[in-house]
C-alpha positions in Angstrom: 4.5 9.1 5.8 5.5 11.0 9.0 5.2 14.5 7.0 1.5 13.6 6.2 0.9 12.2 9.6 2.3 15.4 11.1 -0.5 17.1 8.6 -3.7 15.1 9.6 -3.4 12.9 6.9 -3.2 8.6 7.3 -0.5 6.9 5.2 -0.4 3.4 4.9 1.9 1.2 2.4 1.6 -1.6 0.7 3.7 -3.8 -1.6 1.8 -3.8 -4.8 -1.6 -3.1 -6.9 -3.3 -6.3 -5.6 -2.7 -5.2 -1.9 -4.2 -1.6 -2.8 -7.4 -2.7 -4.2 -7.5 -5.2 -1.1 -7.2 -2.7 1.5 -9.2 -0.2 -0.2 -12.3 -2.2 -0.4 -11.7 -2.9 2.9 -12.4 0.4 3.9 -15.7 0.6 2.2 -18.7 0.1 3.2 -21.7 -1.4 1.4 -24.3 0.3 0.4 -21.6 3.4 0.6 -22.3 6.5 -1.7 -19.2 6.7 -3.6 -17.3 9.1 -5.8 -14.6 7.3 -7.7 -12.6 10.0 -9.9 -11.5 9.3 -12.9 -8.0 7.5 -12.5 -5.5 5.3 -14.7 -4.5 4.2 -11.2 -7.6 3.4 -9.7 -8.4 1.1 -13.4 -4.8 -0.2 -13.1 -6.1 -1.8 -10.1 -9.2 -2.9 -11.0 -11.0 -0.3 -8.7 -13.2 1.9 -11.0 -14.7 -1.7 -12.3 -15.5 -3.0 -8.7 -17.2 0.5 -7.5 -19.2 0.7 -10.7 -20.1 -2.7 -11.6 -20.0 -5.0 -8.5 -23.2 -3.6 -7.2 -22.6 -3.3 -3.7 -22.1 0.2 -3.8 -24.1 3.7 -5.0 -21.5 4.5 -8.2 -22.6 8.1 -7.9 -20.1 8.4 -11.6 -21.9 5.4 -13.5 -25.3 7.3 -12.8 -23.8 10.6 -14.3 -22.4 8.7 -17.2 -25.7 7.3 -18.1 -26.7 10.5 -19.2 -26.4 11.3 -23.0 -26.8 14.8 -22.8 -23.3 16.5 -21.9 -24.9 19.7 -20.2 -27.4 17.3 -18.3 -24.0 15.2 -17.4 -22.8 18.9 -15.6 -26.3 20.0 -13.6 -26.1 16.2 -12.6 -22.7 16.6 -11.4 -23.4 20.0 -9.7 -26.4 18.3 -7.6 -24.3 15.5 -6.0 -25.0 14.6 -3.2 -22.3 14.5 -0.7 -20.6 11.2 -0.5 -19.5 9.0 1.7 -16.3 8.2 0.2 -14.6 9.8 -2.6 -11.8 7.8 -4.3 -8.8 8.1 -6.4 -5.3 9.4 -7.1 -3.1 12.1 -7.0 0.0 13.5 -9.2 2.4 14.2 -6.6 3.2 13.8 -2.9 5.9 15.6 -1.4 8.3 15.0 1.2 7.3 17.5 2.9 3.4 15.6 3.0 1.7 18.4 0.5 -0.8 16.3 -2.1 -1.0 18.1 -5.3 -4.2 17.0 -7.9 -3.8 18.3 -11.1 -7.4 18.8 -13.2 -9.0 19.7 -16.1 -12.7 19.4 -15.3 -12.4 20.0 -11.6 -15.2 17.4 -11.0 -13.3 15.6 -8.2 -11.9 18.4 -6.3 -15.6 19.2 -4.5 -15.8 15.7 -2.8 -11.5 15.6 -2.5 -11.8 19.3 -0.7 -14.6 19.1 1.3 -17.9 17.2 0.4 -17.0 13.4 0.9 -17.0 12.0 4.5 -13.9 10.2 3.6 -11.0 10.5 1.0 -9.1 7.1 -0.4 -6.1 8.0 -3.0 -3.8 5.4 -4.2 -1.0 6.6 -5.2 2.2 4.5 -7.1 5.7 5.7 -5.1 7.1 6.9 -8.0 4.9 10.0 -7.8 6.5 11.3 -3.8 8.7 14.4 -5.1 10.6 16.5 -3.3 9.0 19.8 -3.3 6.1 21.4 -4.3 7.8 23.4 -7.3 9.4 19.3 -8.3 5.2 18.7 -8.0 4.0 21.1 -10.0 7.0 20.5 -13.1 5.9 16.7 -12.5 2.5 17.6 -13.4 3.5 19.7 -16.6 6.3 17.4 -18.0 5.2 14.1 -17.0 1.5 13.6 -16.1 -0.3 16.0 -18.4 1.8 14.5 -21.6 0.2 11.1 -20.7 -3.1 12.1 -20.0 -3.2 13.8 -23.1 -2.2 10.9 -25.4 -4.4 8.8 -23.1 -7.2 11.2 -24.4 -6.3 11.3 -28.2 -6.3 7.7 -27.9 -9.1 6.6 -25.9 -11.4 9.8 -27.3 -10.0 11.0 -30.7 -9.7 14.7 -28.1 -6.9 17.0 -28.7 -5.6 16.6 -25.5 -6.2 17.3 -21.6 -5.5 20.7 -19.7 -4.5 21.6 -15.9 -7.0 24.4 -15.3 -7.3 23.8 -11.4 -4.4 22.2 -9.1 -6.0 21.6 -5.4 -2.9 21.7 -3.0 -3.7 19.2 0.5 -1.6 21.2 2.9 -3.1 19.2 5.7 -6.7 17.6 6.8 -8.8 16.8 9.9 -7.3 13.6 11.2 -9.2 11.1 9.5 -10.7 12.3 6.8 -7.8 11.4 4.1 -5.8 8.2 3.7 -3.0 7.7 1.3 -2.2 4.2 0.1 1.2 4.3 -1.2 1.8 1.4 -3.8 5.5 0.3 -3.8 5.2 0.3 -7.4 4.7 2.3 -10.9 1.2 3.2 -11.3 -1.0 5.8 -13.0 0.8 8.9 -14.2 
């Protein structure tokens, strides 16, 4: 947590998913435009459903998901307004404070890296690794096989891919918050 703080990233620790959910929701403003990344972690703590179905927020992903044409969905993603909040998870956090996010679609990258006013990441502490090399290894050897299996089961897809990796080396203070959860969540 101190390594993240040294890089301008706020870190909070909670004991379980319920506390993480409560903490994250307390950080969001009613009516806020939210880009919620596709995340097993967020689904496991009930955030995805809350953001998309409660009516308290402008859930940008839900609006895009309603479009049946994949080409038009891609066009809508490219036209997304800057969200007030981008929320999601990551694949690894190094002991030195680097944060790694792997993605097949890259849909969360613009919001995470630049367009969102605030970024809130919920991270199970099992994702803490010693080094950047260990983080990349974790992506390919742990997260990718589990995400590929999830995609095959959910969509009949061939699997997933690592097409891009975003590495946070730091941030301007107050923009990014990591909520560490002291239980296994996500991949």
